C-alpha positions in Angstrom: 1.7 -7.0 -9.3 -0.7 -8.4 -11.8 -0.5 -12.1 -12.4 0.0 -13.6 -15.9 -3.2 -15.5 -15.5 -5.1 -12.2 -14.9 -3.6 -10.8 -18.0 -4.1 -13.9 -20.3 -7.6 -14.7 -19.0 -8.9 -11.2 -19.5 -6.5 -9.2 -21.6 -9.0 -6.6 -22.9 -10.5 -6.1 -19.4 -7.0 -5.5 -18.0 -6.3 -3.0 -20.7 -9.6 -1.2 -20.1 -8.9 -1.1 -16.4 -5.4 0.3 -16.9 -6.8 3.0 -19.2 -9.3 3.9 -16.4 -6.2 4.6 -14.2 -4.8 6.6 -17.1 -1.8 4.3 -17.4 0.2 5.4 -20.5 0.4 3.0 -23.4 -1.6 0.3 -21.6 -2.3 -1.8 -24.7 1.3 -1.7 -25.9 2.7 -2.6 -22.4 0.3 -5.5 -22.0 1.2 -6.8 -25.5 4.9 -6.6 -24.5 4.2 -8.6 -21.3 2.4 -11.2 -23.4 5.3 -11.4 -25.9 7.8 -12.0 -23.0 5.4 -14.6 -21.6 5.1 -16.4 -25.0 8.9 -16.3 -25.3 9.2 -17.8 -21.9 6.7 -20.5 -22.5 8.0 -21.5 -25.9 11.5 -21.7 -24.5 10.3 -23.8 -21.6 8.5 -26.2 -24.0 11.7 -26.7 -25.9 13.6 -27.2 -22.7 11.1 -29.9 -21.7 11.4 -31.6 -25.1 15.2 -31.5 -24.8 15.1 -33.0 -21.3 12.8 -35.8 -22.5 15.2 -36.5 -25.3 18.2 -36.5 -23.0 16.5 -38.9 -20.6 15.6 -41.2 -23.5 19.1 -41.2 -25.0 20.7 -41.7 -21.6 18.6 -44.8 -21.1 19.5 -46.1 -24.5 23.3 -45.7 -24.1 23.7 -48.5 -21.7 21.6 -50.9 -23.8 23.5 -50.0 -27.0 26.8 -50.7 -25.2 25.4 -54.1 -24.0 24.5 -54.9 -27.6 28.0 -54.0 -28.8 26.8 -51.0 -30.7 29.6 -48.8 -29.5 29.5 -46.3 -32.4 25.7 -45.8 -31.9 26.3 -45.3 -28.1 29.0 -42.7 -28.8 26.7 -40.9 -31.2 24.0 -40.9 -28.5 26.5 -39.5 -26.0 27.5 -36.8 -28.5 23.8 -35.9 -29.0 23.2 -35.7 -25.3 26.2 -33.3 -25.0 24.9 -31.2 -27.9 21.4 -31.0 -26.4 22.7 -30.0 -23.0 24.8 -27.2 -24.5 21.7 -26.0 -26.5 19.7 -26.2 -23.3 22.1 -23.9 -21.5 21.5 -21.2 -24.1 17.7 -21.8 -24.0 17.7 -21.6 -20.2 19.5 -18.2 -20.4 17.0 -17.0 -22.9 14.1 -18.2 -20.7 15.5 -16.6 -17.6 16.0 -13.3 -19.5 12.4 -13.4 -20.8 11.2 -14.0 -17.2 13.3 -11.2 -15.8 12.2 -8.8 -18.5 8.6 -9.7 -18.0 8.8 -9.3 -14.2 10.6 -5.9 -14.5 7.8 -4.7 -16.8 5.1 -6.1 -14.5 6.5 -4.1 -11.6 5.8 -0.9 -13.6 2.1 -1.7 -14.3 -0.4 -0.5 -11.7 -3.3 -2.5 -10.3 -6.5 -2.8 -12.3 -9.4 -1.0 -10.6 -12.7 -2.7 -9.8 -15.7 -2.0 -12.0 -17.2 0.0 -9.1 -14.4 2.6 -9.5 -15.7 5.7 -11.2 -14.2 7.2 -14.4 -12.2 10.3 -13.8 -8.8 12.0 -14.1 -8.3 13.8 -10.7 -9.7 14.6 -7.3 -12.5 16.7 -8.8 -14.0 13.5 -10.3 -14.2 11.6 -7.0 -17.7 10.7 -5.9 -19.0 11.7 -2.4 -20.5 8.6 -0.9 -21.5 10.0 2.5 -21.3 13.0 4.7 -21.7 13.2 8.5 -20.6 14.8 11.7 -21.6 17.9 13.6 -22.0 21.3 12.1 -19.5 23.7 13.5 -20.1 27.3 14.5 -16.9 29.2 15.1 -16.4 32.5 16.8 -15.9 35.7 14.8 -12.3 36.0 13.3 -11.6 32.3 13.8 -8.0 31.3 13.5 -6.3 28.6 11.4 -4.5 25.9 13.3 -1.0 27.4 12.8 -2.1 30.6 14.5 -3.8 28.7 17.3 -0.7 26.5 17.8 1.3 29.7 18.2 -1.3 31.4 20.5 -1.5 28.5 22.9 2.2 27.4 22.5 1.2 23.9 21.2 3.4 23.5 18.1 6.6 25.3 17.1 7.1 25.2 13.4 10.1 27.6 13.4 11.9 25.4 16.0 11.3 22.4 13.7 13.0 24.3 10.8 16.0 25.1 13.1 16.4 21.5 14.2 15.7 19.7 10.9 13.9 21.8 8.2 10.4 22.7 7.0 7.8 20.0 7.5 9.2 18.7 10.8 7.2 20.5 13.6 8.0 20.3 17.3 5.0 19.6 19.5 5.0 21.1 23.0 3.1 20.9 26.3 -0.6 20.2 25.6 0.1 19.9 21.9 2.4 17.0 22.6 -0.2 15.5 25.1 -2.9 15.8 22.5 -0.7 13.9 20.0 -0.1 11.1 22.5 -3.8 11.1 23.5 -4.9 10.6 19.9 -2.4 7.8 19.3 -3.5 5.9 22.4 -7.2 6.5 21.6 -6.8 5.2 18.0 -4.8 2.1 19.2 -7.4 1.3 22.0 -10.2 1.6 19.4 -8.3 -0.7 17.0 -7.7 -3.3 19.7 -11.3 -3.2 20.8 -12.2 -4.0 17.2 -10.0 -7.1 17.2 -6.7 -5.8 15.8 -3.5 -7.1 17.1 -1.0 -4.3 17.8 2.4 -4.5 16.0 5.4 -2.3 16.7 7.5 -2.6 13.5 10.8 -1.0 12.4 10.5 2.4 10.7 13.1 1.6 8.1 12.7 -1.2 5.6 14.8 -2.9 2.9 14.3 -2.8 -0.8 12.5 -6.1 -0.9 9.8 -4.7 1.5 9.4 -1.6 -0.7 8.8 -3.8 -3.7 6.5 -6.1 -1.8 3.9 -3.5 -1.1 4.4 -1.5 -4.3 6.1 1.7 -3.0 9.1 0.7 -5.2 9.6 1.4 -8.0 6.6 3.7 -8.2 7.2 6.0 -5.2 11.0 5.8 -5.0 11.4 9.6 -5.3 9.0 10.2 -2.5 10.8 8.0 0.0 13.8 9.0 2.2 16.6 6.6 1.2 19.5 5.8 3.5 21.9 5.1 0.6 24.9 3.7 2.6 22.7 0.9 4.0 20.2 0.8 1.2 17.3 1.2 3.5 14.2 3.4 3.2 12.3 5.3 5.9 8.7 4.1 5.8 6.0 6.3 4.4 3.4 4.3 6.3 3.2 1.3 8.7 1.5 -0.5 5.8 5.0 -1.4 4.4 6.6 -3.2 7.4 3.4 -4.7 8.7 2.2 -6.2 5.4 5.8 -7.5 4.7 5.5 -9.6 7.9 3.6 -12.0 5.5 6.0 -11.9 2.6 6.9 -15.4 1.5 4.4 -16.9 3.9 1.7 -19.6 3.3 -1.0 -19.0 5.9 -3.7 -21.5 6.9 -7.2 -20.6 5.9 -8.2 -20.8 9.6 -5.8 -17.9 10.4 -7.8 -15.5 8.1 -8.7 -12.7 8.3 -5.5 -11.4 10.0 -6.1 -8.0 11.6 -3.1 -5.9 12.6 -2.7 -2.3 13.7 0.4 -0.2 14.3 1.4 3.2 15.4 4.6 4.6 13.7 6.2 7.8 12.6 5.9 8.2 8.8 8.3 9.9 6.5 7.5 11.4 3.1 9.6 13.7 1.0 6.5 15.3 -0.6 8.7 16.5 -3.5 7.0 19.2 -5.5 4.5 20.2 -2.8 4.0 23.9 -2.3 1.5 26.7 -1.7 -1.3 27.1 0.8 -2.0 23.4 1.0 1.3 22.7 2.7 1.0 25.4 5.5 1.1 24.3 9.1 0.1 20.7 9.6 -1.5 20.3 6.2 1.5 18.5 4.6 4.5 17.3 6.6 7.7 15.3 6.0 7.4 13.5 9.3 4.1 12.6 11.1 2.4 10.1 13.3 -0.2 7.6 12.1 -2.0 4.5 13.3 -2.5 2.0 10.4 -4.8 -0.9 10.0 -3.7 -3.9 7.9 -5.8 -6.9 6.9 -4.8 -10.2 5.1 -7.9 -12.0 4.0 -9.5 -14.6 1.6 -10.7 -13.2 -1.7 -14.3 -14.0 -1.0 -14.2 -12.2 2.4 -12.2 -9.1 1.4 -15.2 -7.0 0.4 -16.7 -7.5 3.9 -13.3 -6.7 5.5 -13.1 -3.5 3.5 -16.5 -2.4 4.7 -15.6 -3.2 8.3 -12.5 -1.0 8.0 -14.6 1.8 6.5 -17.1 1.5 9.4 -14.2 1.6 11.9 -12.7 4.8 10.5 -16.1 6.5 10.3 -16.7 5.5 14.0 -13.5 7.3 15.0 -14.5 10.5 13.3 -17.9 10.4 14.9 -16.3 10.0 18.3 -14.0 12.9 17.6 -17.1 15.0 16.7 -15.7 16.1 13.4 -17.6 16.9 10.2 -16.5 14.4 7.6 -17.2 13.0 4.2 -16.3 9.7 2.5 -15.2 9.7 -1.2 -15.0 6.9 -3.6 -11.9 7.6 -5.6 -12.0 7.7 -9.4 -9.5 5.8 -11.5 -7.2 8.8 -12.1 -6.9 9.6 -8.4 -6.2 6.2 -7.1 -2.9 4.9 -5.8 -0.7 2.7 -8.0 -1.5 -0.4 -6.0 -5.2 -0.1 -5.1 -8.1 -1.8 -6.8 -10.7 0.2 -4.8 -10.1 3.1 -2.4 -12.2 5.4 -0.2 -10.8 8.6 1.2 -12.0 10.2 4.5 -11.9 14.0 4.7 -12.6 16.2 7.7 -13.8 19.8 7.2 -11.7 22.7 8.5 -14.1 25.6 9.2 -11.2 28.0 9.7 -9.5 27.1 6.4 -12.8 26.5 4.6 -11.6 23.4 3.0 -11.6 19.6 3.3 -8.5 17.8 4.7 -7.8 14.2 3.8 -7.2 12.1 6.9 -7.5 8.5 5.7 -7.4 6.2 2.7 -8.9 2.8 3.1 -7.9 0.5 0.2 -8.4 -3.0 -1.1 -5.5 -4.2 -3.2 -7.0 -7.5 -4.3 -4.1 -9.9 -5.0 -1.8 -7.2 -6.4 0.4 -6.8 -3.3 0.0 -10.5 -2.3 1.5 -11.6 -5.7 4.5 -9.3 -5.1 4.8 -10.6 -1.6 4.1 -14.2 -2.4 1.6 -14.0 0.5 -0.6 -17.1 0.1 -3.0 -19.3 2.1 -3.8 -23.0 2.0 -7.5 -23.8 1.8 -9.3 -26.6 3.5 -8.9 -28.5 0.2 -5.1 -28.0 0.5 -5.1 -25.7 -2.5 -2.7 -22.7 -2.3 -4.1 -19.4 -3.4 -3.0 -15.7 -3.2 -4.5 -13.7 -0.3 -6.1 -10.3 -0.6 -4.5 -7.4 1.3 -6.2 -4.3 2.6 -5.1 -1.3 4.7 -6.3 2.1 5.9 -5.2 5.0 8.1 -7.0 5.0 11.5 -5.9 7.7 11.6 -3.2 10.1 10.4 -2.7 12.7 13.1 -1.6 16.0 11.5 -4.8 17.0 9.8 -6.9 15.5 12.6 -5.1 17.8 15.0 -5.6 20.7 12.6 -9.3 20.1 12.4 -9.7 19.5 16.1 -7.9 22.8 17.0 -9.8 24.9 14.4 -13.3 23.4 14.7 -13.3 23.4 18.5 -12.0 27.0 19.2 -14.1 29.1 21.5 -13.6 32.5 23.1 -12.5 30.6 26.3 -10.1 28.3 24.5 -10.0 25.0 22.5 -12.5 22.4 23.6 -11.4 18.7 23.7 -14.0 16.2 22.4 -15.4 14.0 25.2 -13.9 10.8 23.9 -10.4 12.3 24.2 -10.7 13.8 27.6 -9.7 10.6 29.5 -6.6 10.3 27.3 -5.6 14.0 27.5 -6.3 14.6 31.1 -7.8 18.1 30.3 -11.0 19.4 28.8 -9.8 22.7 27.4 -6.7 24.2 25.9 -6.5 27.7 27.3 
C-alpha cells in the first residue's frame, strides 16, 4: 500500500496518479487518509506530553514526601492517576485512527509512474514492440480446440465431467507438451540466475493482503472457507510472501526466484468467444518470476525481466507484441506494467501470455519487506514479477500457428523436452 510519507510529501501528485488509474473519488479518499493521519499524530503528541508530565510528577512525589509536603504529594499522585486514565482514552482513539487509516489505505491502488500512458481500457495501451515470425497456415486452418480434439490432446468435455467448465484434461502428447513447456521455462529461468522455489498453492489471508490480491481481488479467488485459505491465482503470492516481515541485507539484492505452480482463478463474469478452449481457464499452469530489489536498481531488473520473456517467445518462434499498459488497464498493485501477447493466426486475435510488473514499494510496504543498506539504514524494497510464461494461450498459439497438412510442428527449442518433432 502507499506509505503516509508518499502521500504527505506529494499529495497532489498521488491524487493525479490515482486519477490516471481512474480510481473513484481519489481526492476525497486521500483527504480522508490525511485526516486520519492528523488525528493519529495529534493524539500521539498529546500522549507524549502526558507521558512527560507523568514522568515529571512521579519524580517529584518522592521529593515532596521527603520535604513533608504530603498533601502536595497526594495531589501529584491523583494527577498521575487522572493523566493515565485520560491516556487510556487517547490511546484507544489513536489506535482507532491508525486502524481506520490502514483499512482505507488497503483500498487505494498503487500510483502509476509518469511513463504510464493515459487511457481507460486495453484499446488505449501502447504497442512498444513487435517481433517473431510471420505464419502461413494451410487453407481452412483450425482453432486450437478443434486441433486438440482432432489429435486427442485435450479433452474439454472430460474436464466438465470431472470438475466443470474451465478445467481441461490434457492427454498423451498434449500432456507431454505441457510438461515440456514447464521444464523449458524453468531451465531458461535457472540459466538466467533465478533460484527455483516450489511453494504451497494455498495461502492464508495475510499472504493475500501482502501482495495485494486482498481485498481487491477477493471475489476472483477460490476461498476454502472452513480453513480460511485461498487457492493461489499466481505463484507471485506465495513466493513474494517468503519475504514478508523480513529485513534483508543489501548484499542479498537483487533476489531472483522462479516457481512453477498450478494457478486458480474464478474468472467471474467471463463469457463469450474469448473464453473458448484454452483462452480463459479456472485452473492452469504457469512459471512465475519474482524479484526483490533496491529502488535504484529496480528499473534495470524490470528491463532484464522483459528481455527474458521476449527471449522465450523468440525461441518458441511465435509472433508477439509488447504493450505498455495505460493507467486504466493496469492492475491494482502495479506502478508500471508491460503485457506480452502472441498472435493466433487461426483465431485472428492477440492472446495475452505474460504481464511483467514493477510494484515499486507498494507490495513491500504491505509485506514489511525491507533491506538494510551499507549505512545501516533500513528502507523498503521494490518488488517485481512476471509470467515466464502462462501455458494455456502459449499452447493455443503453438498448436494453431504450427499446424501443417502433415500435423503440428514442434518448435526446435522444445523438441529435446517433448521427445517428438510433430504431433500427427
